[in-house]
C-alpha positions as a printed Julia matrix, in Angstrom:
70×3 Matrix{Float64}:
   0.0     0.0     0.0
   2.78    2.4     0.95
   4.84    1.52   -2.13
   1.87    2.21   -4.41
   1.4     5.57   -2.72
   5.12    6.41   -3.05
   5.02    5.66   -6.79
   1.65    7.33   -7.43
   0.16    3.98   -8.46
  -3.55    3.37   -7.9
  -4.19   -0.13   -6.59
  -7.47   -1.76   -7.52
  -8.28   -5.29   -6.5
  -5.43   -7.73   -5.99
  -5.23  -11.5    -5.76
  -4.08  -13.03   -2.49
  -2.92  -16.66   -2.66
  -2.83  -18.33    0.74
  -1.32  -21.67    1.81
  -0.65  -22.81   -1.75
   0.25  -26.46   -2.13
  -1.81  -27.48    0.89
  -5.37  -28.65    1.4
  -6.1   -25.22    2.93
  -5.19  -23.21   -0.19
  -7.32  -20.1    -0.74
  -7.51  -17.45   -3.45
  -9.0   -14.08   -2.57
  -9.65  -11.17   -4.97
 -10.27   -7.97   -3.0
  -9.1    -4.4    -2.53
  -6.29   -3.66   -0.07
  -8.81   -2.16    2.34
 -10.99   -5.3     2.2
  -7.92   -7.5     2.72
  -6.86   -5.43    5.75
 -10.3    -5.99    7.29
 -10.41   -9.71    6.43
  -9.68  -11.68    9.61
  -9.52  -15.05    7.83
  -6.16  -14.44    6.16
  -3.19  -16.33    7.61
   0.42  -16.8     6.43
   1.93  -18.06    4.27
   0.52  -15.99    1.44
   1.57  -13.98   -1.59
   0.02  -11.17   -3.59
  -0.55  -10.9    -7.32
  -1.08   -7.34   -8.49
  -2.79   -7.42  -11.89
  -1.76   -4.87  -14.5
  -4.29   -3.35  -16.87
  -6.81   -6.12  -17.5
  -8.63   -7.04  -20.68
 -12.38   -7.02  -20.02
 -12.5   -10.83  -20.29
  -9.72  -11.19  -17.72
 -11.61   -8.84  -15.42
 -14.84  -10.85  -15.82
 -13.01  -14.1   -15.04
 -11.43  -12.64  -11.9
 -14.82  -11.31  -10.75
 -16.46  -14.73  -11.27
 -13.49  -16.43   -9.63
 -13.81  -14.15   -6.59
 -17.54  -14.8    -6.25
 -17.08  -18.58   -6.33
 -14.16  -18.66   -3.9
 -15.06  -15.88   -1.49
 -15.53  -16.7     2.16
């Protein structure tokens, strides 16, 4: 969040991948603010910050988020 602010970069939604390679793997697609408020996120995790998305990529991420949200 701070790095984006320092570089005048507007962050939209990002993908958070949690506990990959385990039976508890989760994928979350939310804004930074939503992720900060999400109490169900536990390490290990990584972030994927999408660049400019094609409208089809955006639709897929939205559908993906709806199916896997918790």
